[in-house]
N, CA, C and O atoms as CSV, one atom per row, in Angstrom:
chain,resi,resn,atom,element,x,y,z
A,1,MET,N,N,-13.558,-16.449,0.138
A,1,MET,CA,C,-13.078,-15.348,0.774
A,1,MET,C,C,-11.911,-14.724,0.353
A,1,MET,O,O,-11.869,-13.549,-0.012
A,2,ARG,N,N,-10.784,-15.623,0.401
A,2,ARG,CA,C,-9.310,-14.811,0.292
A,2,ARG,C,C,-9.262,-14.058,-1.158
A,2,ARG,O,O,-8.465,-13.132,-1.312
A,3,GLY,N,N,-10.111,-14.462,-2.203
A,3,GLY,CA,C,-10.061,-13.993,-3.697
A,3,GLY,C,C,-11.064,-12.821,-3.446
A,3,GLY,O,O,-10.674,-11.797,-4.007
A,4,LYS,N,N,-12.084,-12.688,-2.858
A,4,LYS,CA,C,-12.730,-11.455,-2.971
A,4,LYS,C,C,-12.014,-10.424,-1.981
A,4,LYS,O,O,-12.117,-9.206,-2.129
A,5,ASN,N,N,-11.265,-11.036,-0.939
A,5,ASN,CA,C,-10.390,-9.797,-0.088
A,5,ASN,C,C,-9.345,-9.406,-1.301
A,5,ASN,O,O,-9.247,-8.202,-1.534
A,6,PHE,N,N,-8.744,-10.097,-1.908
A,6,PHE,CA,C,-7.610,-9.657,-2.512
A,6,PHE,C,C,-8.132,-8.584,-3.699
A,6,PHE,O,O,-7.435,-7.606,-3.969
A,7,ILE,N,N,-9.228,-8.798,-4.292
A,7,ILE,CA,C,-10.173,-7.988,-5.031
A,7,ILE,C,C,-10.319,-6.461,-4.342
A,7,ILE,O,O,-9.913,-5.379,-4.765
A,8,LEU,N,N,-10.947,-6.746,-3.298
A,8,LEU,CA,C,-11.316,-5.494,-2.452
A,8,LEU,C,C,-10.180,-4.706,-1.955
A,8,LEU,O,O,-10.252,-3.513,-1.661
A,9,CYS,N,N,-8.929,-5.573,-1.862
A,9,CYS,CA,C,-7.735,-5.110,-1.250
A,9,CYS,C,C,-7.280,-4.220,-2.511
A,9,CYS,O,O,-7.065,-3.034,-2.265
A,10,GLY,N,N,-7.148,-4.565,-3.538
A,10,GLY,CA,C,-6.745,-4.045,-4.823
A,10,GLY,C,C,-7.608,-2.771,-5.145
A,10,GLY,O,O,-7.048,-1.731,-5.492
A,11,LEU,N,N,-8.886,-2.850,-5.036
A,11,LEU,CA,C,-9.756,-1.637,-5.214
A,11,LEU,C,C,-9.554,-0.525,-4.353
A,11,LEU,O,O,-9.552,0.647,-4.729
A,12,ALA,N,N,-9.378,-0.936,-3.144
A,12,ALA,CA,C,-9.157,-0.069,-2.041
A,12,ALA,C,C,-7.784,0.617,-2.222
A,12,ALA,O,O,-7.631,1.835,-2.130
A,13,GLY,N,N,-6.902,-0.176,-2.460
A,13,GLY,CA,C,-5.678,0.626,-2.921
A,13,GLY,C,C,-5.526,1.503,-4.032
A,13,GLY,O,O,-4.791,2.484,-3.921
A,14,TRP,N,N,-6.209,1.233,-5.220
A,14,TRP,CA,C,-6.318,1.980,-6.576
A,14,TRP,C,C,-7.087,3.400,-5.948
A,14,TRP,O,O,-6.764,4.472,-6.459
A,15,CYS,N,N,-8.146,3.389,-4.792
A,15,CYS,CA,C,-8.931,4.449,-4.581
A,15,CYS,C,C,-7.694,5.383,-3.507
A,15,CYS,O,O,-7.636,6.611,-3.562
A,16,ILE,N,N,-7.093,4.838,-2.897
A,16,ILE,CA,C,-6.514,5.584,-1.915
A,16,ILE,C,C,-5.308,6.360,-2.642
A,16,ILE,O,O,-4.997,7.519,-2.365
A,17,GLU,N,N,-4.664,5.555,-3.621
A,17,GLU,CA,C,-3.638,6.163,-4.568
A,17,GLU,C,C,-4.155,7.263,-5.202
A,17,GLU,O,O,-3.456,8.275,-5.243
A,18,VAL,N,N,-5.551,7.264,-5.848
A,18,VAL,CA,C,-5.927,8.206,-6.494
A,18,VAL,C,C,-6.196,9.458,-5.644
A,18,VAL,O,O,-6.176,10.572,-6.166
A,19,ALA,N,N,-6.393,9.318,-4.617
A,19,ALA,CA,C,-6.929,10.239,-3.646
A,19,ALA,C,C,-5.647,10.952,-3.074
A,19,ALA,O,O,-5.644,12.164,-2.861
A,20,PHE,N,N,-4.646,10.209,-2.854
A,20,PHE,CA,C,-3.267,10.633,-2.114
A,20,PHE,C,C,-2.503,11.253,-3.322
A,20,PHE,O,O,-1.617,12.043,-2.995
A,21,THR,N,N,-2.682,11.039,-4.693
A,21,THR,CA,C,-2.104,11.694,-5.652
A,21,THR,C,C,-2.801,12.814,-5.977
A,21,THR,O,O,-2.143,13.730,-6.468
A,22,SER,N,N,-4.274,13.013,-5.786
A,22,SER,CA,C,-4.988,14.130,-6.086
A,22,SER,C,C,-4.296,15.092,-4.795
A,22,SER,O,O,-3.954,16.229,-5.120
A,23,PHE,N,N,-4.166,14.832,-3.905
A,23,PHE,CA,C,-3.909,15.628,-2.532
A,23,PHE,C,C,-2.670,16.085,-2.999
A,23,PHE,O,O,-2.440,17.289,-2.876
A,24,ASN,N,N,-1.767,15.308,-3.546
A,24,ASN,CA,C,-0.478,15.886,-4.049
A,24,ASN,C,C,-0.648,16.884,-4.872
A,24,ASN,O,O,-0.045,17.931,-4.636
A,25,ALA,N,N,-1.574,16.776,-6.110
A,25,ALA,CA,C,-2.015,17.984,-6.876
A,25,ALA,C,C,-2.117,19.227,-6.306
A,25,ALA,O,O,-1.489,20.235,-6.629
A,26,LEU,N,N,-3.186,19.071,-5.180
A,26,LEU,CA,C,-3.496,20.385,-4.705
A,26,LEU,C,C,-2.779,20.928,-3.859
A,26,LEU,O,O,-3.168,22.009,-3.415
A,27,ARG,N,N,-1.303,20.264,-3.288
A,27,ARG,CA,C,-0.313,20.656,-2.596
A,27,ARG,C,C,0.579,21.317,-3.846
A,27,ARG,O,O,1.475,22.056,-3.438
A,28,LYS,N,N,0.513,21.215,-4.936
A,28,LYS,CA,C,1.205,21.834,-5.856
A,28,LYS,C,C,0.344,22.768,-6.643
A,28,LYS,O,O,0.773,23.103,-7.747
A,29,LYS,N,N,-0.820,23.243,-6.238
A,29,LYS,CA,C,-1.422,24.334,-6.509
A,29,LYS,C,C,-2.209,23.634,-7.734
A,29,LYS,O,O,-2.950,24.437,-8.300
A,30,ASP,N,N,-2.224,22.628,-8.157
A,30,ASP,CA,C,-2.929,22.100,-9.681
A,30,ASP,C,C,-4.377,22.121,-9.280
A,30,ASP,O,O,-4.626,21.361,-8.344
A,31,LYS,N,N,-5.533,22.895,-9.821
A,31,LYS,CA,C,-6.706,22.789,-9.490
A,31,LYS,C,C,-7.452,21.982,-10.085
A,31,LYS,O,O,-8.650,21.962,-9.799
A,32,LYS,N,N,-6.982,21.218,-10.949
A,32,LYS,CA,C,-7.506,19.791,-11.698
A,32,LYS,C,C,-7.816,18.929,-10.557
A,32,LYS,O,O,-8.965,18.495,-10.475
A,33,LEU,N,N,-7.037,18.650,-9.752
A,33,LEU,CA,C,-6.650,17.704,-8.517
A,33,LEU,C,C,-6.747,16.215,-9.324
A,33,LEU,O,O,-7.541,15.327,-9.013
A,34,MET,N,N,-5.875,16.148,-10.305
A,34,MET,CA,C,-5.755,14.813,-11.067
A,34,MET,C,C,-5.091,13.679,-10.193
A,34,MET,O,O,-4.026,13.819,-9.591
A,35,GLY,N,N,-5.970,12.377,-10.206
A,35,GLY,CA,C,-5.246,11.836,-9.384
A,35,GLY,C,C,-4.814,10.319,-10.349
A,35,GLY,O,O,-5.461,10.168,-11.385
A,36,GLN,N,N,-4.060,9.556,-10.103
A,36,GLN,CA,C,-3.563,8.564,-11.137
A,36,GLN,C,C,-3.121,7.468,-10.229
A,36,GLN,O,O,-2.811,7.714,-9.063
A,37,THR,N,N,-3.083,6.300,-10.712
A,37,THR,CA,C,-2.399,5.212,-10.535
A,37,THR,C,C,-2.327,4.028,-11.764
A,37,THR,O,O,-3.035,4.350,-12.719
A,38,SER,N,N,-1.807,3.070,-11.894
A,38,SER,CA,C,-1.749,2.123,-12.498
A,38,SER,C,C,-2.298,0.844,-12.583
A,38,SER,O,O,-2.746,0.402,-11.525
A,39,ALA,N,N,-2.383,0.095,-13.633
A,39,ALA,CA,C,-3.117,-1.110,-13.551
A,39,ALA,C,C,-2.202,-1.957,-12.801
A,39,ALA,O,O,-2.689,-2.753,-11.999
A,40,TRP,N,N,-0.690,-1.880,-12.983
A,40,TRP,CA,C,0.149,-2.747,-12.347
A,40,TRP,C,C,0.073,-2.516,-10.716
A,40,TRP,O,O,0.690,-3.199,-9.899
A,41,MET,N,N,-0.644,-1.620,-10.462
A,41,MET,CA,C,-0.818,-1.244,-8.539
A,41,MET,C,C,-2.014,-2.184,-8.132
A,41,MET,O,O,-2.163,-2.354,-6.922
A,42,PHE,N,N,-2.929,-2.848,-9.034
A,42,PHE,CA,C,-3.735,-3.713,-8.431
A,42,PHE,C,C,-3.603,-5.003,-7.618
A,42,PHE,O,O,-4.200,-5.311,-6.587
A,43,PRO,N,N,-2.563,-5.779,-8.408
A,43,PRO,CA,C,-2.389,-6.970,-7.632
A,43,PRO,C,C,-1.342,-6.739,-6.568
A,43,PRO,O,O,-0.995,-7.496,-5.661
A,44,ILE,N,N,-0.876,-5.416,-6.905
A,44,ILE,CA,C,0.437,-5.289,-5.367
A,44,ILE,C,C,-0.515,-4.899,-4.073
A,44,ILE,O,O,-0.335,-5.457,-2.991
A,45,TYR,N,N,-1.487,-3.952,-4.253
A,45,TYR,CA,C,-2.219,-3.521,-3.429
A,45,TYR,C,C,-3.050,-4.736,-3.014
A,45,TYR,O,O,-3.260,-4.849,-1.806
A,46,GLY,N,N,-3.646,-5.832,-3.989
A,46,GLY,CA,C,-4.546,-6.577,-3.427
A,46,GLY,C,C,-3.579,-7.848,-2.367
A,46,GLY,O,O,-4.095,-8.671,-1.611
A,47,LEU,N,N,-2.325,-7.685,-2.589
A,47,LEU,CA,C,-1.500,-8.525,-1.466
A,47,LEU,C,C,-2.015,-8.209,0.034
A,47,LEU,O,O,-2.169,-8.990,0.973
A,48,ALA,N,N,-2.188,-7.097,-0.025
A,48,ALA,CA,C,-2.582,-6.508,1.480
A,48,ALA,C,C,-3.442,-7.580,2.211
A,48,ALA,O,O,-3.515,-7.719,3.432
A,49,SER,N,N,-4.199,-8.451,1.086
A,49,SER,CA,C,-5.092,-9.416,1.750
A,49,SER,C,C,-4.246,-10.439,2.617
A,49,SER,O,O,-4.895,-10.931,3.540
A,50,CYS,N,N,-3.091,-10.808,2.523
A,50,CYS,CA,C,-2.121,-11.365,3.373
A,50,CYS,C,C,-2.325,-11.055,4.669
A,50,CYS,O,O,-2.269,-12.040,5.405
A,51,ILE,N,N,-2.544,-10.015,5.209
A,51,ILE,CA,C,-2.710,-9.766,6.294
A,51,ILE,C,C,-3.288,-10.350,7.401
A,51,ILE,O,O,-2.995,-10.401,8.596
A,52,MET,N,N,-4.468,-10.917,6.493
A,52,MET,CA,C,-5.616,-11.724,7.492
A,52,MET,C,C,-4.852,-13.189,7.591
A,52,MET,O,O,-5.370,-14.052,8.300
A,53,LEU,N,N,-3.670,-13.464,6.912
A,53,LEU,CA,C,-2.905,-14.724,7.412
A,53,LEU,C,C,-2.159,-14.634,8.301
A,53,LEU,O,O,-1.896,-15.708,8.841
A,54,VAL,N,N,-1.482,-13.392,8.868
A,54,VAL,CA,C,-0.704,-12.934,9.862
A,54,VAL,C,C,-1.330,-12.553,11.006
A,54,VAL,O,O,-0.829,-12.820,12.098
A,55,TYR,N,N,-2.493,-11.890,10.891
A,55,TYR,CA,C,-3.339,-11.291,11.768
A,55,TYR,C,C,-3.593,-12.069,13.061
A,55,TYR,O,O,-3.536,-11.511,14.157
A,56,PRO,N,N,-3.902,-13.498,12.900
A,56,PRO,CA,C,-4.243,-14.283,14.097
A,56,PRO,C,C,-3.168,-14.572,14.798
A,56,PRO,O,O,-3.314,-14.889,15.979
A,57,LYS,N,N,-1.991,-14.526,14.271
A,57,LYS,CA,C,-0.748,-14.769,14.974
A,57,LYS,C,C,-0.267,-13.448,15.581
A,57,LYS,O,O,0.400,-13.683,16.589
A,58,ILE,N,N,-0.350,-12.440,15.377
A,58,ILE,CA,C,-0.034,-11.390,16.096
A,58,ILE,C,C,-1.266,-10.062,16.707
A,58,ILE,O,O,-1.159,-8.863,16.963
A,59,LYS,N,N,-2.229,-10.914,16.740
A,59,LYS,CA,C,-3.229,-10.013,17.053
A,59,LYS,C,C,-3.321,-9.404,18.722
A,59,LYS,O,O,-3.979,-8.462,19.164
A,60,HIS,N,N,-2.535,-10.200,19.307
A,60,HIS,CA,C,-2.260,-9.893,20.844
A,60,HIS,C,C,-1.233,-8.640,20.728
A,60,HIS,O,O,-1.266,-7.815,21.641
A,61,TRP,N,N,-0.541,-8.497,19.913
A,61,TRP,CA,C,0.349,-7.357,20.037
A,61,TRP,C,C,-0.183,-6.046,19.953
A,61,TRP,O,O,-1.326,-5.958,19.503
A,62,ASN,N,N,0.516,-4.809,20.357
A,62,ASN,CA,C,-0.152,-3.773,20.509
A,62,ASN,C,C,-0.004,-3.015,18.852
A,62,ASN,O,O,0.720,-3.324,17.906
A,63,MET,N,N,-0.897,-2.058,18.991
A,63,MET,CA,C,-0.896,-1.704,17.473
A,63,MET,C,C,0.407,-0.955,16.668
A,63,MET,O,O,0.650,-0.982,15.462
A,64,ALA,N,N,1.058,-0.370,17.613
A,64,ALA,CA,C,2.322,0.071,17.052
A,64,ALA,C,C,3.426,-1.068,16.273
A,64,ALA,O,O,4.108,-0.958,15.255
A,65,LEU,N,N,3.264,-2.100,17.178
A,65,LEU,CA,C,3.982,-3.100,16.639
A,65,LEU,C,C,3.443,-3.836,15.278
A,65,LEU,O,O,4.171,-4.238,14.370
A,66,ARG,N,N,2.136,-3.922,15.321
A,66,ARG,CA,C,1.431,-4.456,14.281
A,66,ARG,C,C,1.723,-3.704,13.190
A,66,ARG,O,O,2.039,-4.248,12.131
A,67,GLY,N,N,1.641,-2.166,13.342
A,67,GLY,CA,C,1.469,-1.361,12.308
A,67,GLY,C,C,3.376,-1.626,11.438
A,67,GLY,O,O,3.699,-1.716,10.254
A,68,LEU,N,N,4.055,-1.661,12.494
A,68,LEU,CA,C,5.417,-1.686,11.976
A,68,LEU,C,C,5.671,-2.864,11.381
A,68,LEU,O,O,6.431,-2.910,10.414
A,69,LEU,N,N,5.187,-3.751,11.782
A,69,LEU,CA,C,5.616,-5.167,10.953
A,69,LEU,C,C,4.637,-4.995,9.500
A,69,LEU,O,O,5.072,-5.486,8.458
A,70,TYR,N,N,3.474,-4.367,9.506
A,70,TYR,CA,C,2.796,-4.282,8.128
A,70,TYR,C,C,3.612,-3.293,7.583
A,70,TYR,O,O,4.119,-3.683,6.531
A,71,GLY,N,N,3.936,-2.144,7.901
A,71,GLY,CA,C,4.692,-1.014,7.526
A,71,GLY,C,C,6.145,-1.381,6.514
A,71,GLY,O,O,6.539,-1.021,5.404
A,72,CYS,N,N,6.694,-2.377,7.696
A,72,CYS,CA,C,8.180,-3.151,6.926
A,72,CYS,C,C,7.715,-3.975,5.881
A,72,CYS,O,O,8.304,-3.805,4.813
A,73,SER,N,N,6.787,-4.853,5.896
A,73,SER,CA,C,6.198,-5.716,4.929
A,73,SER,C,C,5.871,-5.143,3.460
A,73,SER,O,O,6.372,-5.491,2.391
A,74,ILE,N,N,4.925,-4.203,3.702
A,74,ILE,CA,C,4.541,-3.450,2.616
A,74,ILE,C,C,6.074,-2.620,1.872
A,74,ILE,O,O,6.388,-2.745,0.689
A,75,MET,N,N,6.747,-1.910,2.759
A,75,MET,CA,C,8.035,-1.746,2.015
A,75,MET,C,C,8.819,-2.523,1.256
A,75,MET,O,O,9.300,-2.170,0.179
A,76,THR,N,N,9.015,-3.874,1.921
A,76,THR,CA,C,9.620,-5.014,0.906
A,76,THR,C,C,8.813,-5.238,-0.029
A,76,THR,O,O,9.356,-5.301,-1.132
A,77,VAL,N,N,7.625,-5.395,-0.011
A,77,VAL,CA,C,6.882,-5.916,-1.484
A,77,VAL,C,C,6.878,-4.776,-2.379
A,77,VAL,O,O,6.803,-5.009,-3.586
A,78,GLU,N,N,6.958,-3.394,-1.911
A,78,GLU,CA,C,7.047,-2.402,-2.707
A,78,GLU,C,C,8.461,-2.400,-3.400
A,78,GLU,O,O,8.549,-1.970,-4.550
A,79,PHE,N,N,9.552,-2.861,-2.743
A,79,PHE,CA,C,10.948,-2.777,-3.074
A,79,PHE,C,C,11.137,-3.810,-4.019
A,79,PHE,O,O,11.720,-3.533,-5.067
A,80,LEU,N,N,10.666,-5.153,-3.775
A,80,LEU,CA,C,10.536,-6.160,-4.633
A,80,LEU,C,C,10.106,-6.210,-5.976
A,80,LEU,O,O,10.633,-6.615,-7.012
A,81,SER,N,N,8.791,-5.592,-5.644
A,81,SER,CA,C,8.042,-5.507,-7.174
A,81,SER,C,C,8.204,-4.312,-7.696
A,81,SER,O,O,7.787,-4.342,-8.853
A,82,GLY,N,N,8.681,-3.082,-7.357
A,82,GLY,CA,C,9.443,-1.999,-8.079
A,82,GLY,C,C,10.551,-2.266,-8.709
A,82,GLY,O,O,10.911,-1.722,-9.753
A,83,SER,N,N,11.231,-3.245,-8.011
A,83,SER,CA,C,12.345,-3.589,-8.527
A,83,SER,C,C,12.668,-4.444,-9.910
A,83,SER,O,O,13.584,-4.276,-10.716
A,84,LEU,N,N,11.442,-5.560,-9.903
A,84,LEU,CA,C,10.850,-6.162,-10.779
A,84,LEU,C,C,10.647,-5.246,-11.905
A,84,LEU,O,O,11.437,-5.201,-12.847
A,85,LEU,N,N,9.718,-4.598,-11.832
A,85,LEU,CA,C,8.735,-3.368,-12.798
A,85,LEU,C,C,10.026,-2.683,-13.515
A,85,LEU,O,O,10.207,-2.611,-14.730
A,86,LYS,N,N,10.796,-2.245,-12.591
A,86,LYS,CA,C,12.001,-1.200,-13.155
A,86,LYS,C,C,12.697,-1.952,-13.752
A,86,LYS,O,O,12.952,-1.525,-14.878
A,87,ALA,N,N,13.280,-3.203,-13.450
A,87,ALA,CA,C,14.082,-4.083,-14.534
A,87,ALA,C,C,13.593,-4.327,-15.775
A,87,ALA,O,O,14.369,-4.719,-16.647
A,88,ILE,N,N,12.085,-4.113,-16.080
A,88,ILE,CA,C,11.632,-4.462,-17.454
A,88,ILE,C,C,10.779,-3.210,-17.978
A,88,ILE,O,O,9.866,-3.163,-18.802
A,89,GLY,N,N,11.403,-2.204,-17.205
A,89,GLY,CA,C,10.882,-1.014,-17.968
A,89,GLY,C,C,9.344,-0.234,-17.720
A,89,GLY,O,O,8.922,0.727,-18.364
A,90,ILE,N,N,8.744,-0.852,-16.742
A,90,ILE,CA,C,7.184,-0.515,-16.770
A,90,ILE,C,C,6.735,-0.326,-15.121
A,90,ILE,O,O,5.659,-0.664,-14.627
A,91,CYS,N,N,7.840,0.289,-14.461
A,91,CYS,CA,C,7.712,0.602,-13.111
A,91,CYS,C,C,6.874,1.986,-13.234
A,91,CYS,O,O,7.333,2.944,-13.856
A,92,PRO,N,N,5.598,2.016,-12.589
A,92,PRO,CA,C,4.893,3.154,-12.411
A,92,PRO,C,C,5.007,4.242,-11.662
A,92,PRO,O,O,4.293,5.229,-11.841
A,93,TRP,N,N,6.185,4.144,-10.478
A,93,TRP,CA,C,6.606,5.189,-9.905
A,93,TRP,C,C,8.013,5.027,-9.913
A,93,TRP,O,O,8.581,3.990,-10.254
A,94,ASN,N,N,8.686,6.284,-9.453
A,94,ASN,CA,C,9.981,6.798,-9.852
A,94,ASN,C,C,10.550,7.676,-8.484
A,94,ASN,O,O,10.391,8.896,-8.440
A,95,TYR,N,N,11.152,7.010,-7.500
A,95,TYR,CA,C,11.640,8.229,-6.316
A,95,TYR,C,C,13.259,8.075,-6.595
A,95,TYR,O,O,13.994,8.052,-5.608
A,96,ASP,N,N,13.771,7.980,-7.766
A,96,ASP,CA,C,15.046,8.775,-7.992
A,96,ASP,C,C,15.160,10.142,-7.539
A,96,ASP,O,O,14.252,10.928,-7.809
A,97,GLY,N,N,16.368,10.588,-6.754
A,97,GLY,CA,C,16.377,12.165,-6.580
A,97,GLY,C,C,16.018,12.098,-5.304
A,97,GLY,O,O,16.802,12.551,-4.470
A,98,CYS,N,N,14.841,11.558,-4.906
A,98,CYS,CA,C,14.289,11.870,-3.561
A,98,CYS,C,C,15.208,11.414,-2.400
A,98,CYS,O,O,15.816,10.344,-2.415
A,99,ARG,N,N,15.256,12.331,-1.379
A,99,ARG,CA,C,16.164,12.146,-0.492
A,99,ARG,C,C,16.512,10.953,0.263
A,99,ARG,O,O,17.673,10.575,0.420
A,100,PHE,N,N,15.271,10.245,0.824
A,100,PHE,CA,C,15.188,8.891,1.309
A,100,PHE,C,C,14.922,7.907,0.692
A,100,PHE,O,O,14.281,6.984,1.194
A,101,SER,N,N,15.472,7.901,-0.835
A,101,SER,CA,C,15.076,6.744,-1.723
A,101,SER,C,C,16.087,5.599,-1.672
A,101,SER,O,O,17.292,5.790,-1.507
A,102,ILE,N,N,15.662,4.691,-1.786
A,102,ILE,CA,C,16.752,3.311,-2.150
A,102,ILE,C,C,16.342,2.861,-3.454
A,102,ILE,O,O,15.198,2.490,-3.720
A,103,LYS,N,N,17.357,2.906,-4.302
A,103,LYS,CA,C,17.016,2.476,-5.700
A,103,LYS,C,C,16.250,2.806,-6.298
A,103,LYS,O,O,15.915,2.095,-7.245
A,104,GLY,N,N,15.534,4.138,-6.038
A,104,GLY,CA,C,14.521,4.833,-6.776
A,104,GLY,C,C,12.909,4.186,-6.482
A,104,GLY,O,O,11.843,4.709,-6.807
A,105,VAL,N,N,13.116,2.916,-5.781
A,105,VAL,CA,C,11.828,2.131,-5.972
A,105,VAL,C,C,10.932,2.311,-4.321
A,105,VAL,O,O,9.728,2.077,-4.219
A,106,ILE,N,N,11.718,2.715,-3.266
A,106,ILE,CA,C,11.144,2.943,-2.155
A,106,ILE,C,C,11.774,4.124,-1.523
A,106,ILE,O,O,12.955,4.455,-1.631
A,107,ARG,N,N,10.681,4.822,-0.732
A,107,ARG,CA,C,11.093,6.198,0.270
A,107,ARG,C,C,10.885,5.917,1.728
A,107,ARG,O,O,9.767,5.844,2.237
A,108,MET,N,N,12.286,5.726,2.534
A,108,MET,CA,C,11.989,5.554,3.685
A,108,MET,C,C,11.061,6.453,4.198
A,108,MET,O,O,10.261,6.000,5.017
A,109,ASP,N,N,10.993,7.598,3.903
A,109,ASP,CA,C,10.221,8.324,4.853
A,109,ASP,C,C,8.449,8.243,4.679
A,109,ASP,O,O,7.582,8.886,5.270
A,110,PHE,N,N,8.330,7.136,3.572
A,110,PHE,CA,C,7.063,6.728,3.691
A,110,PHE,C,C,6.580,5.757,4.445
A,110,PHE,O,O,5.418,5.354,4.394
A,111,LEU,N,N,7.805,5.173,5.474
A,111,LEU,CA,C,7.288,4.057,6.415
A,111,LEU,C,C,6.060,4.538,7.212
A,111,LEU,O,O,5.121,3.776,7.441
A,112,PRO,N,N,6.089,5.955,7.676
A,112,PRO,CA,C,4.577,6.049,8.520
A,112,PRO,C,C,3.554,5.846,7.786
A,112,PRO,O,O,2.653,5.167,8.278
A,113,LEU,N,N,3.418,6.293,6.609
A,113,LEU,CA,C,2.300,6.163,5.455
A,113,LEU,C,C,1.838,4.605,5.332
A,113,LEU,O,O,0.669,4.220,5.321
A,114,TRP,N,N,2.977,3.807,5.245
A,114,TRP,CA,C,2.714,2.421,4.953
A,114,TRP,C,C,2.412,1.692,6.336
A,114,TRP,O,O,1.787,0.631,6.316
A,115,VAL,N,N,2.838,2.237,7.514
A,115,VAL,CA,C,2.489,1.867,8.820
A,115,VAL,C,C,0.815,1.931,8.862
A,115,VAL,O,O,0.108,0.971,9.168
A,116,THR,N,N,0.339,3.231,8.499
A,116,THR,CA,C,-0.939,3.509,8.370
A,116,THR,C,C,-1.794,2.837,7.630
A,116,THR,O,O,-2.940,2.563,7.984
A,117,ALA,N,N,-1.144,2.456,6.280
A,117,ALA,CA,C,-1.984,1.739,5.171
A,117,ALA,C,C,-1.919,0.165,5.756
A,117,ALA,O,O,-2.756,-0.649,5.367
A,118,GLY,N,N,-1.127,-0.121,6.482
A,118,GLY,CA,C,-1.293,-1.682,6.962
A,118,GLY,C,C,-2.292,-1.808,8.209
A,118,GLY,O,O,-2.903,-2.862,8.380
A,119,LEU,N,N,-2.437,-0.825,8.995
A,119,LEU,CA,C,-3.336,-0.749,10.050
A,119,LEU,C,C,-4.714,-0.600,9.504
A,119,LEU,O,O,-5.624,-1.308,9.937
A,120,PHE,N,N,-4.927,0.378,8.480
A,120,PHE,CA,C,-6.104,0.577,7.530
A,120,PHE,C,C,-6.537,-1.077,7.205
A,120,PHE,O,O,-7.558,-1.628,7.614
A,121,TYR,N,N,-5.702,-1.555,6.544
A,121,TYR,CA,C,-6.089,-2.895,5.738
A,121,TYR,C,C,-6.498,-3.850,6.737
A,121,TYR,O,O,-7.393,-4.662,6.500
A,122,GLU,N,N,-5.885,-3.798,7.857
A,122,GLU,CA,C,-6.380,-4.973,8.902
A,122,GLU,C,C,-7.318,-4.329,9.235
A,122,GLU,O,O,-8.066,-4.811,8.385
A,123,GLN,N,N,-8.125,-3.435,9.904
A,123,GLN,CA,C,-9.068,-3.075,10.090
A,123,GLN,C,C,-10.570,-3.367,8.956
A,123,GLN,O,O,-11.684,-3.804,9.241
A,124,PHE,N,N,-10.025,-2.935,7.703
A,124,PHE,CA,C,-11.034,-2.969,6.800
A,124,PHE,C,C,-11.397,-4.633,6.186
A,124,PHE,O,O,-12.475,-4.993,5.714
A,125,LEU,N,N,-9.951,-5.608,6.390
A,125,LEU,CA,C,-10.215,-6.775,6.693
A,125,LEU,C,C,-11.356,-7.566,7.678
A,125,LEU,O,O,-12.272,-8.348,7.422
A,126,LEU,N,N,-10.827,-6.959,8.951
A,126,LEU,CA,C,-11.459,-7.501,9.944
A,126,LEU,C,C,-12.718,-7.217,9.935
A,126,LEU,O,O,-13.435,-8.126,10.354
A,127,ARG,N,N,-13.499,-5.792,9.435
A,127,ARG,CA,C,-14.587,-5.617,9.291
A,127,ARG,C,C,-15.350,-6.640,7.993
A,127,ARG,O,O,-16.509,-7.047,8.068
A,128,LEU,N,N,-14.347,-6.941,6.762
A,128,LEU,CA,C,-15.210,-7.540,6.036
A,128,LEU,C,C,-15.648,-8.711,6.293
A,128,LEU,O,O,-16.713,-9.137,5.848
A,129,GLU,N,N,-14.514,-9.654,7.385
A,129,GLU,CA,C,-14.838,-10.715,7.921
A,129,GLU,C,C,-15.968,-10.945,8.908
A,129,GLU,O,O,-16.728,-11.910,8.985
A,130,SER,N,N,-15.903,-9.733,9.719
A,130,SER,CA,C,-17.152,-9.744,10.785
A,130,SER,C,C,-18.323,-9.526,9.710
A,130,SER,O,O,-19.335,-10.043,10.184
A,131,GLU,N,N,-18.552,-9.050,8.636
A,131,GLU,CA,C,-19.808,-9.075,7.999
A,131,GLU,C,C,-19.974,-10.282,7.529
A,131,GLU,O,O,-21.135,-10.690,7.521
A,132,GLU,N,N,-19.173,-10.957,7.143
A,132,GLU,CA,C,-19.414,-12.227,6.191
A,132,GLU,C,C,-20.280,-13.401,7.295
A,132,GLU,O,O,-20.964,-14.312,6.830
A,133,LYS,N,N,-20.112,-13.190,8.716
A,133,LYS,CA,C,-20.653,-14.018,9.505
A,133,LYS,C,C,-21.952,-13.764,9.925
A,133,LYS,O,O,-22.516,-14.544,10.693
């Protein structure tokens, strides 16, 4: 189950990123709506499957607290993975010059997006788990 969840989280992350970057193209009035991602993102998004290791211990928390934990955890993974990928010259994202950027690898203003993503993955994984039963 964990391996399957890792793969499904990685695929879901890719899809969400392509949709998000397509929306950004729309915002820039690019009618092609080209979305993009990187193969390096698959294992990073796949790590969202770890939510099911934590969820049983925090399911009694209110949604806002769970979301904040997920969002901060996602930003930590983004910082660590982005720092490593940047150090070897293959980081697929670059936030240098962005107002709330830290070392060009995370943006603090994205925290609400990561909170939402964490809660999405929680529900996605709970649904997968319930379908397995």
